[in-house]
TORPA-507118 format. One line per 3 residues: number of its first residue (from 1); their letters; for each residue x, y, z of N, C-alpha, C. Coordinates in nm, 2 decimals. Layout:
NUM> A> X,Y,Z,X,Y,Z,X,Y,Z; ...
! end
This chain:
1> MST> 6.58,1.09,0.83,6.45,1.03,0.91,6.49,0.90,0.97; 6.44,0.87,1.08,6.48,0.75,1.15,6.38,0.63,1.11; 6.42,0.52,1.11,6.34,0.40,1.07,6.35,0.30,1.18
4> LGD> 6.24,0.21,1.19,6.25,0.11,1.29,6.34,-0.01,1.25; 6.41,-0.05,1.35,6.50,-0.16,1.32,6.42,-0.29,1.33; 6.48,-0.41,1.31,6.40,-0.53,1.31,6.34,-0.56,1.44
7> DDT> 6.42,-0.52,1.55,6.37,-0.56,1.68,6.24,-0.47,1.71; 6.26,-0.35,1.68,6.14,-0.26,1.70,6.02,-0.32,1.62; 6.03,-0.36,1.49,5.93,-0.40,1.41,5.86,-0.53,1.47
10> THL> 5.95,-0.62,1.53,5.90,-0.73,1.58,5.81,-0.70,1.71; 5.87,-0.60,1.78,5.80,-0.56,1.91,5.67,-0.49,1.87; 5.66,-0.41,1.77,5.55,-0.35,1.73,5.44,-0.44,1.68
13> RSQ> 5.47,-0.56,1.62,5.37,-0.65,1.58,5.33,-0.72,1.70; 5.40,-0.74,1.80,5.35,-0.81,1.91,5.26,-0.70,1.99; 5.29,-0.58,1.99,5.21,-0.49,2.05,5.08,-0.47,1.99
16> NAK> 5.07,-0.47,1.85,4.95,-0.48,1.78,4.87,-0.59,1.80; 4.92,-0.71,1.81,4.84,-0.82,1.85,4.79,-0.82,1.99; 4.86,-0.77,2.08,4.81,-0.74,2.22,4.69,-0.64,2.22
19> VAH> 4.71,-0.53,2.15,4.60,-0.43,2.15,4.48,-0.50,2.09; 4.48,-0.58,1.98,4.37,-0.64,1.92,4.31,-0.74,2.02; 4.39,-0.82,2.07,4.33,-0.92,2.17,4.24,-0.85,2.29
22> LTS> 4.31,-0.76,2.35,4.24,-0.69,2.47,4.12,-0.61,2.42; 4.12,-0.54,2.31,4.00,-0.46,2.26,3.89,-0.57,2.23; 3.93,-0.68,2.19,3.83,-0.79,2.15,3.75,-0.82,2.28
25> QLV> 3.81,-0.80,2.39,3.74,-0.85,2.52,3.62,-0.76,2.54; 3.63,-0.62,2.50,3.52,-0.52,2.53,3.41,-0.56,2.41; 3.46,-0.61,2.29,3.37,-0.65,2.19,3.28,-0.75,2.24
28> ASS> 3.35,-0.86,2.30,3.27,-0.97,2.35,3.17,-0.94,2.45; 3.23,-0.86,2.55,3.14,-0.83,2.66,3.02,-0.73,2.62; 3.05,-0.64,2.54,2.94,-0.55,2.50,2.84,-0.63,2.40
31> STA> 2.89,-0.72,2.33,2.80,-0.80,2.22,2.70,-0.88,2.28; 2.75,-0.94,2.40,2.66,-1.05,2.47,2.56,-0.99,2.57; 2.57,-0.87,2.60,2.49,-0.80,2.70,2.37,-0.74,2.64
34> PVS> 2.25,-0.75,2.67,2.14,-0.67,2.61,2.16,-0.52,2.63; 2.11,-0.46,2.52,2.12,-0.32,2.53,2.00,-0.25,2.58; 2.05,-0.14,2.67,1.93,-0.06,2.73,2.00,0.07,2.76
37> RSD> 1.91,0.17,2.79,1.96,0.31,2.81,2.03,0.33,2.94; 1.99,0.24,3.03,2.05,0.24,3.17,2.20,0.20,3.16; 2.24,0.12,3.05,2.35,0.05,3.05,2.48,0.17,3.00
40> LDS> 2.43,0.28,2.94,2.52,0.38,2.89,2.64,0.42,2.99; 2.60,0.44,3.10,2.71,0.48,3.21,2.80,0.37,3.23; 2.75,0.26,3.25,2.84,0.14,3.28,2.93,0.11,3.15
43> DAL> 2.88,0.13,3.03,2.95,0.12,2.90,3.06,0.21,2.90; 3.04,0.33,2.94,3.15,0.43,2.95,3.26,0.40,3.04; 3.21,0.36,3.15,3.30,0.29,3.26,3.40,0.18,3.20
46> DEE> 3.32,0.09,3.14,3.40,-0.02,3.08,3.50,0.03,2.99; 3.49,0.13,2.91,3.58,0.17,2.80,3.68,0.23,2.88; 3.66,0.32,2.98,3.77,0.38,3.06,3.86,0.28,3.13
49> ELF> 3.79,0.18,3.17,3.88,0.07,3.25,3.97,-0.01,3.15; 3.91,-0.03,3.04,3.98,-0.11,2.93,4.09,-0.04,2.87; 4.06,0.10,2.86,4.17,0.20,2.80,4.29,0.20,2.90
52> AEL> 4.26,0.20,3.03,4.35,0.19,3.13,4.44,0.08,3.14; 4.38,-0.04,3.11,4.44,-0.17,3.11,4.53,-0.19,2.99; 4.48,-0.13,2.88,4.56,-0.13,2.76,4.69,-0.04,2.77
55> EAE> 4.66,0.08,2.82,4.77,0.17,2.84,4.87,0.11,2.93; 4.82,0.04,3.04,4.92,-0.01,3.11,5.02,-0.13,3.05; 4.95,-0.20,2.95,5.02,-0.29,2.88,5.13,-0.24,2.79
58> IEN> 5.13,-0.11,2.75,5.22,-0.06,2.66,5.30,0.05,2.73; 5.28,0.08,2.85,5.34,0.19,2.91,5.49,0.18,2.93; 5.54,0.05,2.92,5.69,0.04,2.94,5.76,0.05,2.80
61> DDG> 5.69,0.07,2.69,5.76,0.09,2.57,5.82,0.22,2.55; 5.93,0.23,2.47,5.99,0.36,2.44,5.90,0.45,2.37; 5.95,0.57,2.37,5.86,0.70,2.31,5.78,0.66,2.18
64> PLR> 5.84,0.65,2.08,5.77,0.63,1.94,5.69,0.52,1.94; 5.72,0.40,1.98,5.65,0.28,1.98,5.52,0.30,2.08; 5.54,0.35,2.19,5.43,0.37,2.29,5.33,0.47,2.24
67> EQG> 5.37,0.57,2.17,5.28,0.68,2.11,5.21,0.61,1.98; 5.27,0.54,1.92,5.20,0.47,1.81,5.09,0.37,1.86; 5.13,0.29,1.97,5.04,0.19,2.02,4.90,0.27,2.07
70> LKE> 4.94,0.39,2.15,4.82,0.45,2.21,4.73,0.52,2.08; 4.80,0.57,1.99,4.71,0.61,1.87,4.63,0.52,1.83; 4.69,0.38,1.79,4.62,0.28,1.74,4.49,0.24,1.83
73> LRR> 4.53,0.23,1.96,4.42,0.19,2.06,4.32,0.30,2.06; 4.34,0.43,2.05,4.24,0.53,2.03,4.15,0.51,1.92; 4.22,0.48,1.81,4.13,0.46,1.67,4.05,0.34,1.69
76> EME> 4.10,0.23,1.74,4.02,0.11,1.76,3.91,0.13,1.85; 3.92,0.21,1.96,3.83,0.22,2.06,3.72,0.31,2.00; 3.75,0.41,1.91,3.65,0.50,1.85,3.57,0.40,1.74
79> RMK> 3.64,0.33,1.68,3.57,0.23,1.57,3.47,0.14,1.65; 3.52,0.10,1.75,3.44,-0.01,1.82,3.32,0.07,1.89; 3.33,0.18,1.94,3.22,0.26,2.00,3.11,0.29,1.90
82> QMR> 3.15,0.33,1.79,3.07,0.37,1.68,2.99,0.25,1.63; 3.06,0.13,1.61,2.99,0.01,1.56,2.90,-0.04,1.66; 2.92,-0.03,1.80,2.84,-0.06,1.89,2.72,0.02,1.91
85> EEM> 2.72,0.15,1.88,2.61,0.24,1.87,2.52,0.20,1.75; 2.59,0.15,1.66,2.51,0.11,1.54,2.46,-0.03,1.55; 2.47,-0.09,1.67,2.40,-0.22,1.70,2.48,-0.34,1.64
88> HGK> 2.60,-0.31,1.61,2.70,-0.44,1.58,2.70,-0.52,1.70; 2.70,-0.66,1.67,2.71,-0.76,1.79,2.57,-0.80,1.83; 2.46,-0.73,1.77,2.32,-0.77,1.81,2.25,-0.81,1.69
91> YTE> 2.15,-0.90,1.71,2.06,-0.94,1.60,1.94,-0.86,1.63; 1.91,-0.75,1.54,1.81,-0.66,1.56,1.71,-0.65,1.44; 1.60,-0.60,1.48,1.50,-0.60,1.38,1.47,-0.44,1.33
94> LTD> 1.46,-0.42,1.21,1.42,-0.28,1.14,1.29,-0.31,1.09; 1.22,-0.19,1.07,1.07,-0.20,1.03,1.06,-0.10,0.91; 1.15,0.00,0.91,1.13,0.11,0.80,1.22,0.07,0.68
97> EKE> 1.15,0.07,0.56,1.21,0.02,0.43,1.34,0.12,0.41; 1.32,0.24,0.42,1.43,0.34,0.38,1.55,0.31,0.47; 1.51,0.28,0.60,1.63,0.26,0.69,1.70,0.13,0.65
100> IIR> 1.63,0.02,0.62,1.68,-0.10,0.58,1.78,-0.08,0.45; 1.72,-0.01,0.37,1.80,0.01,0.22,1.92,0.10,0.28; 1.92,0.18,0.35,2.03,0.27,0.39,2.12,0.19,0.47
103> TSA> 2.09,0.10,0.55,2.17,0.01,0.63,2.25,-0.08,0.55; 2.18,-0.15,0.46,2.24,-0.25,0.38,2.33,-0.19,0.28; 2.31,-0.05,0.25,2.41,0.01,0.15,2.54,0.07,0.23
106> SEP> 2.52,0.09,0.34,2.63,0.17,0.42,2.72,0.06,0.50; 2.67,-0.05,0.53,2.74,-0.15,0.62,2.84,-0.22,0.51; 2.97,-0.24,0.55,3.05,-0.32,0.46,3.02,-0.47,0.46
109> QCV> 2.95,-0.53,0.57,2.90,-0.66,0.56,2.78,-0.66,0.63; 2.67,-0.71,0.57,2.52,-0.72,0.62,2.46,-0.84,0.60; 2.40,-0.90,0.69,2.31,-1.02,0.67,2.18,-0.98,0.73
112> IHF> 2.07,-1.00,0.62,1.93,-0.97,0.65,1.85,-1.09,0.64; 1.77,-1.13,0.74,1.67,-1.24,0.73,1.53,-1.17,0.71; 1.49,-1.20,0.59,1.34,-1.17,0.56,1.25,-1.29,0.63
115> YHS> 1.15,-1.25,0.71,1.10,-1.36,0.79,0.95,-1.33,0.78; 0.87,-1.43,0.82,0.72,-1.41,0.87,0.70,-1.49,0.99; 0.62,-1.41,1.09,0.61,-1.46,1.21,0.52,-1.59,1.21
118> NFH> 0.46,-1.64,1.11,0.38,-1.75,1.11,0.45,-1.87,1.06; 0.58,-1.87,1.01,0.67,-1.97,0.96,0.76,-2.01,1.07; 0.75,-2.15,1.10,0.84,-2.21,1.20,0.98,-2.20,1.16
121> RCE> 1.01,-2.22,1.03,1.15,-2.22,1.00,1.22,-2.08,1.00; 1.14,-1.99,1.00,1.19,-1.85,1.02,1.23,-1.84,1.16; 1.17,-1.90,1.26,1.20,-1.89,1.40,1.33,-1.97,1.42
124> IMD> 1.34,-2.08,1.35,1.47,-2.16,1.36,1.59,-2.08,1.32; 1.58,-2.00,1.19,1.69,-1.92,1.15,1.71,-1.81,1.24; 1.61,-1.75,1.29,1.63,-1.64,1.39,1.71,-1.68,1.50
127> KHL> 1.70,-1.81,1.55,1.78,-1.87,1.66,1.94,-1.87,1.63; 1.97,-1.92,1.51,2.09,-1.95,1.47,2.16,-1.79,1.44; 2.09,-1.71,1.37,2.17,-1.59,1.35,2.17,-1.51,1.47
130> AAL> 2.09,-1.51,1.57,2.11,-1.45,1.70,2.22,-1.50,1.78; 2.25,-1.63,1.75,2.39,-1.69,1.80,2.52,-1.64,1.74; 2.50,-1.61,1.60,2.61,-1.57,1.52,2.65,-1.42,1.54
133> APK> 2.56,-1.33,1.57,2.57,-1.19,1.56,2.68,-1.15,1.67; 2.67,-1.19,1.78,2.79,-1.14,1.88,2.92,-1.20,1.85; 2.94,-1.31,1.76,3.06,-1.37,1.73,3.12,-1.30,1.61
136> YFN> 3.05,-1.22,1.54,3.10,-1.15,1.42,3.06,-1.01,1.43; 3.14,-0.94,1.50,3.11,-0.81,1.54,3.11,-0.71,1.42; 3.20,-0.75,1.32,3.22,-0.65,1.20,3.10,-0.65,1.12
139> TRF> 3.02,-0.75,1.13,2.89,-0.78,1.04,2.77,-0.74,1.10; 2.68,-0.67,1.04,2.55,-0.63,1.09,2.45,-0.74,1.06; 2.38,-0.79,1.17,2.28,-0.89,1.15,2.14,-0.83,1.16
142> LRV> 2.04,-0.84,1.07,1.91,-0.78,1.08,1.81,-0.88,1.05; 1.69,-0.86,1.10,1.57,-0.94,1.06,1.47,-0.84,1.03; 1.38,-0.87,0.92,1.29,-0.78,0.86,1.16,-0.86,0.84
145> FVE> 1.05,-0.82,0.89,0.92,-0.89,0.88,0.88,-0.84,0.73; 0.84,-0.95,0.66,0.82,-0.91,0.52,0.70,-0.83,0.49; 0.59,-0.83,0.58,0.48,-0.76,0.56,0.51,-0.61,0.58
148> NVP> 0.62,-0.57,0.64,0.64,-0.43,0.66,0.72,-0.36,0.54; 0.77,-0.45,0.45,0.86,-0.41,0.35,0.82,-0.46,0.20; 0.70,-0.43,0.16,0.65,-0.49,0.04,0.74,-0.45,-0.08
151> FLV> 0.78,-0.32,-0.09,0.86,-0.28,-0.19,0.99,-0.37,-0.22; 1.06,-0.39,-0.10,1.18,-0.47,-0.09,1.15,-0.62,-0.13; 1.04,-0.67,-0.08,1.00,-0.81,-0.12,0.98,-0.83,-0.26
154> EKL> 0.92,-0.72,-0.33,0.90,-0.73,-0.48,1.03,-0.70,-0.54; 1.11,-0.61,-0.50,1.23,-0.57,-0.56,1.33,-0.68,-0.56; 1.36,-0.75,-0.44,1.44,-0.85,-0.43,1.39,-0.99,-0.48
157> EIK> 1.25,-0.99,-0.52,1.20,-1.12,-0.57,1.20,-1.23,-0.47; 1.14,-1.19,-0.35,1.14,-1.29,-0.24,1.02,-1.36,-0.24; 1.02,-1.49,-0.26,0.90,-1.57,-0.28,0.90,-1.69,-0.18
160> VLP> 1.00,-1.73,-0.12,1.02,-1.85,-0.03,1.09,-1.80,0.09; 1.04,-1.84,0.20,1.09,-1.80,0.35,1.13,-1.95,0.41; 1.23,-1.92,0.50,1.31,-1.80,0.53,1.41,-1.77,0.42
163> CVI> 1.43,-1.65,0.40,1.52,-1.59,0.29,1.62,-1.50,0.38; 1.74,-1.54,0.35,1.88,-1.47,0.40,1.95,-1.40,0.30; 1.96,-1.27,0.29,2.03,-1.22,0.19,2.17,-1.15,0.24
166> CFI> 2.27,-1.18,0.18,2.40,-1.13,0.23,2.44,-1.01,0.13; 2.47,-0.90,0.20,2.52,-0.79,0.13,2.67,-0.74,0.18; 2.74,-0.72,0.07,2.88,-0.68,0.09,2.90,-0.54,0.01
169> KGI> 2.94,-0.44,0.09,2.96,-0.32,0.05,2.84,-0.27,-0.04; 2.72,-0.30,0.02,2.60,-0.24,-0.05,2.54,-0.32,-0.16; 2.61,-0.44,-0.20,2.57,-0.52,-0.31,2.51,-0.65,-0.26
172> SKD> 2.41,-0.69,-0.31,2.36,-0.83,-0.27,2.44,-0.93,-0.34; 2.51,-1.01,-0.26,2.61,-1.11,-0.31,2.57,-1.25,-0.31; 2.47,-1.29,-0.23,2.43,-1.42,-0.21,2.29,-1.42,-0.13
175> RII> 2.23,-1.54,-0.14,2.11,-1.55,-0.07,2.09,-1.71,-0.02; 2.04,-1.72,0.10,2.00,-1.87,0.14,1.85,-1.88,0.15; 1.80,-1.95,0.07,1.66,-1.96,0.06,1.61,-2.10,0.11
178> GFE> 1.53,-2.10,0.22,1.49,-2.23,0.29,1.61,-2.29,0.35; 1.60,-2.43,0.37,1.71,-2.50,0.43,1.78,-2.59,0.35; 1.74,-2.59,0.21,1.80,-2.70,0.12,1.97,-2.71,0.14
181> ELG> 2.03,-2.59,0.13,2.17,-2.58,0.14,2.23,-2.59,0.27; 2.14,-2.62,0.38,2.18,-2.63,0.51,2.16,-2.77,0.55; 2.13,-2.87,0.47,2.10,-3.00,0.48,1.96,-3.05,0.48
184> NVD> 1.88,-2.94,0.45,1.73,-2.97,0.43,1.66,-3.03,0.55; 1.72,-3.00,0.67,1.65,-3.05,0.79,1.65,-2.93,0.90; 1.54,-2.93,0.98,1.52,-2.82,1.08,1.64,-2.84,1.18
187> SFS> 1.69,-2.95,1.19,1.79,-2.97,1.31,1.94,-2.93,1.26; 1.95,-2.85,1.16,2.08,-2.80,1.12,2.15,-2.72,1.23; 2.28,-2.73,1.25,2.36,-2.68,1.35,2.39,-2.52,1.31
190> TAT> 2.41,-2.44,1.41,2.46,-2.31,1.39,2.59,-2.30,1.31; 2.68,-2.40,1.34,2.80,-2.41,1.26,2.78,-2.43,1.12; 2.69,-2.50,1.09,2.64,-2.52,0.92,2.61,-2.39,0.86
193> LEL> 2.53,-2.31,0.92,2.50,-2.18,0.88,2.61,-2.09,0.87; 2.69,-2.10,0.97,2.82,-2.02,0.98,2.91,-2.04,0.87; 2.93,-2.16,0.85,3.02,-2.19,0.73,2.96,-2.16,0.59
196> RLQ> 2.82,-2.17,0.58,2.77,-2.13,0.45,2.78,-1.97,0.44; 2.77,-1.91,0.55,2.80,-1.74,0.53,2.95,-1.72,0.51; 3.04,-1.79,0.57,3.18,-1.79,0.54,3.21,-1.78,0.39
199> HTG> 3.14,-1.89,0.34,3.17,-1.90,0.19,3.12,-1.78,0.11; 3.02,-1.71,0.17,2.99,-1.59,0.09,3.08,-1.48,0.10; 3.15,-1.47,0.23,3.24,-1.36,0.26,3.18,-1.27,0.34
202> VIQ> 3.05,-1.27,0.38,2.98,-1.17,0.47,3.01,-1.18,0.61; 3.08,-1.29,0.65,3.14,-1.30,0.78,3.28,-1.36,0.76; 3.37,-1.33,0.84,3.50,-1.37,0.84,3.55,-1.42,0.97
205> KDP> 3.63,-1.53,0.98,3.67,-1.58,1.10,3.76,-1.49,1.18; 3.72,-1.48,1.31,3.79,-1.42,1.41,3.88,-1.51,1.48; 4.02,-1.49,1.49,4.12,-1.58,1.55,4.08,-1.62,1.70
208> HFV> 3.99,-1.53,1.76,3.96,-1.56,1.90,3.84,-1.65,1.92; 3.77,-1.68,1.80,3.65,-1.76,1.80,3.67,-1.88,1.69; 3.70,-1.99,1.74,3.73,-2.11,1.63,3.60,-2.20,1.63
211> PVV> 3.51,-2.19,1.53,3.40,-2.28,1.54,3.43,-2.41,1.51; 3.34,-2.51,1.55,3.35,-2.65,1.52,3.27,-2.68,1.39; 3.32,-2.69,1.28,3.26,-2.69,1.16,3.28,-2.81,1.07
214> NHA> 3.34,-2.93,1.12,3.38,-3.04,1.05,3.25,-3.09,0.98; 3.15,-3.12,1.06,3.03,-3.18,0.99,2.96,-3.07,0.90; 2.96,-2.95,0.94,2.90,-2.84,0.86,2.97,-2.83,0.73
217> RAV> 3.10,-2.86,0.72,3.16,-2.84,0.59,3.12,-2.93,0.49; 3.09,-3.05,0.52,3.04,-3.15,0.43,2.89,-3.12,0.39; 2.82,-3.06,0.49,2.67,-3.03,0.46,2.67,-2.90,0.37
220> VSR> 2.74,-2.81,0.40,2.73,-2.68,0.30,2.79,-2.72,0.16; 2.90,-2.80,0.15,2.95,-2.84,0.02,2.84,-2.91,-0.07; 2.76,-3.00,0.00,2.65,-3.05,-0.08,2.55,-2.96,-0.11
223> GTR> 2.52,-2.86,-0.02,2.41,-2.77,-0.04,2.44,-2.68,-0.15; 2.57,-2.62,-0.16,2.62,-2.54,-0.26,2.60,-2.59,-0.39; 2.61,-2.72,-0.41,2.60,-2.77,-0.56,2.44,-2.79,-0.59
226> LRQ> 2.36,-2.77,-0.48,2.21,-2.77,-0.51,2.15,-2.63,-0.52; 2.23,-2.52,-0.55,2.19,-2.40,-0.55,2.05,-2.39,-0.62; 1.94,-2.36,-0.57,1.82,-2.39,-0.62,1.75,-2.28,-0.71
229> DRH> 1.68,-2.34,-0.79,1.59,-2.25,-0.87,1.45,-2.29,-0.84; 1.44,-2.40,-0.75,1.31,-2.45,-0.70,1.32,-2.45,-0.55; 1.21,-2.47,-0.48,1.20,-2.49,-0.33,1.16,-2.62,-0.30
232> DDN> 1.20,-2.67,-0.19,1.14,-2.80,-0.14,1.00,-2.78,-0.08; 0.93,-2.89,-0.08,0.79,-2.89,-0.01,0.79,-2.84,0.14; 0.91,-2.86,0.20,0.92,-2.83,0.34,0.94,-2.68,0.37
235> DDD> 0.99,-2.61,0.27,1.01,-2.47,0.27,0.88,-2.39,0.28; 0.87,-2.27,0.34,0.75,-2.20,0.34,0.74,-2.11,0.23; 0.63,-2.11,0.15,0.58,-2.04,0.05,0.54,-1.90,0.10
238> FDL> 0.58,-1.81,0.04,0.55,-1.66,0.06,0.48,-1.61,-0.06; 0.35,-1.60,-0.05,0.27,-1.55,-0.18,0.26,-1.41,-0.17; 0.31,-1.34,-0.28,0.30,-1.20,-0.30,0.16,-1.16,-0.33
! end
């Protein structure tokens, strides 16, 4: 049985990195564009064009390496297509409790914002999560109106809004209640929330996107030590 030599291994690693970089371009473009039924044909065209570009990038490789690169490319494209159909890269709203439970259980990483339309701080949280969703394509970002999901509100003991719950492999790992861990101000940055979610592990850094989080790191470090059993007067009470 033949094995890859050092030169082949180095070349394959370079090829893998190239495939990952080019496919990320489709992720970025599809994540930032609004979804509509009329976009389906153009989406398919984008995939065909990208595949042709990727294939051109590796067409000069010798047999085994080229074939392996194409197989990897096809797998990645299928994975990306399925995730895009499942609304990855978007900040979307679900209204059905069973669908919410099913989604949080099936997604490897899922961020759910339980909100009320009358609470200003929920609007602020919406703005930041909408900015993060296209950046972390592997994580599903959802918003849920609490009045639509009374069972979940009681089950998860949601009493203060905004409430952001982080699910990893179907398990609730962490939650952000109010803004206390985000500096306790309405003007906190998206980078502050980003770093807080990174600490949970529900989002992971993408090498193609490097956030500016120097100030955020200090804010989140202070907030984590204040993990609350209480809520601040500035937070919105949600009475069950």
